[in-house]
N, C-alpha and C positions, 0 to 999 in steps of 0.2 A: 438563650446567651447568656451565658453567667456575666455578672457583674465585674467589672474592668479593677484589676487589684492596681491600687496605688503605691507601687513599690520603694520604699524610702533610695533613694540616689545617694551615693559615693563618689567620692574624688580621689583617686589614688595620686599622693605626692611625697617621692623620698627627701626630697629636699636638695638634693645633689650628693648624696650618698652615693659612694662608688663600691665601698664592700662594706661587709660589715665582719669583725673577728668570732670564731668559730664561739669561743665561750657566749658570745652576744647573742650570738642564733640559737644557741641551747637555751640560756633564758627565756629567751623571746617562746621557743617552741614549749618550754616547760610552763609558760606564765598561760598562753594559751589550752593546754588539756583542759581547765575547766570548764572551759566557756565551746568547748566545742560544739557545733549547731545550736549554741542558747547563747549565745555572746558576739559582743561584735567587738570590730579594733578600739573602739573608744572605750571600752571596760578593759579590756587587754592593757593599756595606756595608767589606767587607774591602777588597777593591781602592781603593774610597775614600778607606777611613783609613790606608791603605798598609801592611795587615798584613805581618806577615813570618809568616804560618801556613804548614806547611810544605806542607800541598796545593798552598795559593797557587802556592808558588814553582816546587813542581814543576809545574804546569802551565802558568809563564811567564806568569802573569798581573800579575807586577810589570812587566812590559813595557809594560802598557796604559799610552797618552797622556795617559790621567786616574789615575794612581797616586797616592795619598796627595792629591788634590786637594783632600779633605776632612779633612786630619790635623789639624786644631784643632780638629773638635768630635767626639763621643761616638759609637758605630758603633751605638747605641741612635737618634740625631739623626738616622745619614745613614739608619739602616732609615726613620725618621720620612718623611724627603724622598721615598726610594722608594718609599713607600704614597702618599704623595701621586702622585705619577706616573701608578701604577695607578689609581688612584680619580680621577681626571682625564685617564685615558685616552691617554697618550703611553705606557704600556708596559701589556701583560699578562699573567697566567697563563695557562698550558697545562699540563696534565699530560703526562709521559712517561712511562705502567706508574702509578708511584705519585708520583712527584716530580713537585712542582709547578714549571714552569720558568719564566724570563721570554722575553716572545717581543714586539716591536716591535707597535702597532698604526700602522694606517696615519699619523696624526696623529703620531705619535712619529719612525714612519720618513722621512716629509717631513724632517723637520727634521734626524734624525742622516746623509741621505745627505748634504744640504748641505754639515752640517760635515765630515764624513769626504769629501766633494770637494774642501772648501778645506784641508783637511790636506793631501791627499796632490795637489796643485798646488803649495803650500810645499816639499815634498818634493822634488819633480820639479826645481822651481826650481834648489834646493839642487845637487842630483844633476846637471844639466846644467852650474851654473857651476864647479863641483869633478869635472868630464868621469867621473862616476860613472855613467856609461851601464848598467851590470847594475842599477841601482836598478827599470829597466821590470821584471824578472824578477819583480819582486815586483806590479806591476801584470797577470800574466798570470791567469783565472781569475776576478779580483775580481768582485763581482756588476756586471753589466752595467747596468744606470740610472747607478749611480755615477759608472762608467767615461765611459759618453757624456757625464755631467754633468761632468765631470770636463774633456772633450775640446770640451764647450761652453766653458768657465772658460776655458779655454788661446787658442781661436778670439778670444776677445772680450778677450784680453789686450795683444795687440799686442807681444807679447814676441818676435821674431824669432829671439833667441838660443837659443829652444826647438826650431829646426828639428833639429837634430843629434841630440837623444835622440828625439825623434818618429820619425826615418828607425830608430834603434835599437830603436825600441821595436817600429814597425810590422814588422821581420822576425819576430818572435816572434809576431804577433796572426793571429787568424782572420780568413776573407777579409772578415766583417762591420763590425768594426774598422776592418782594415788599412785599406778604404775609406773610413770617417772621417776616421782617420789622415789619411789624405792630402788630403782635405778640409780639415782642417784649415791642416797644412802648406800648402798652396797659397792657404789666406787671410794666414796669416804673409808669405809672398814674396811677395804684394803691396802689401802694407803701407808698404815703403819705395820702393817706385817711385811708390803713388800721395801719398805725403809730398813726395817731389822734384817732384813734377809739381804739387802747390799751390804752394809755393814759387816754382816758375818761371814761375805764370799772372802774366798781366797783372792789372795793378789792374783791375778793372771799374768802369768810370766812374760816378760816386755819379747824375750826371745823368740817364746813361743806362738806368740803373736805375728811377730816378723815372718817367722818359717812358715805359716799358715797364710798369711798376705801375697806369701811372695808364690803360692802356686797357683796361677790362671784362673780365673774366676770361675768358666768353663768346669773345671775337674772341681773349686770348691763346691759348687753348686749340686754337682753329681754326690760326691761324698756325702754332703745334708742329706739328702735325699734316701740314701742306701744305708741306715742305721736300724743295725736291728732289735724289735722290742719285745723281752719276753714278756709281755703284757699282753701285747694284738698277737704274738706268734706270728710276724711278719714284717716283712721292712714298713722302714718308716722315714720320715721324715723329723730328722732333729732340730728343734726350738730352743730360741732360749739358751744357747748355749755356750760355755765357757772354753778357752782354748786352754791345755796345759802341756806339758815337757816330761814327760819319764822313760830314762833309760830311751835316751836320743829317739822317742818317739812321739806323734804327738796326740794328744787326748781329744777331744769333744766328748763336752758333759755338757747335756743336759736333761728336754723332756717332749717326748715323743707328744708330737701332732694333733694324731688322732685322741690316744688314752689321759695324757697326760703325766703319764708317770716318766720314773726318769732313765735315760738310756746314754749309753755311752758308743765313741767308734774310736778304735786305736787305727792310726792313720803311720805307717812304716814309711 
């Protein structure tokens, strides 16, 4: 029979806290990131209090982005906030042999991954601005979910100036992440071309659109699907079209959904 393990006991006490604002929930979750399955409630309280304890400094936990975030209140008050987080299932406790250690719940991780991705996004922008392309080394081997979320944020940002640092990042990543980085680069590189195309586009006649929209929707859908494409040599659907008016006729001008070549449709 194995030797009995005397686990370190703990008692949760939110000290009457009814709720916490989302900004504090994010701070508590961010502080816990360096302690997942390696530290407990007391150490998290010390990080947030800005403690100068020797062990904390040796572990370089003073480099946490939320170090000292709650320095104006006592560690006992901070501990009550941490216990509230556990009682409301943002954090949990799991034992590693004798010690009770912090872990994220699914609920807490969902918030933390968003916060962390936003933080990395801001740092990436600064690194690109200052030519510090070595920053991408810090992204390698990070949690894949966070990295994919970060890349989604970059793709949505329209910041074409990030292409150079993305190229640097792509060189050191694994195949799956390299593929996603290339997809993001492709999105960013198309932004300027799309913008120029929009700026140079002819002003669409208000009266032409009014006439077009006055047609029954079913009729408009049929007309969209019945456009001759000279490249395909077949009837095709017109996409990304503009409506113009010429000699009392409507003109749909767009591209073929099959080949992407320009097509037109005159409507009497």
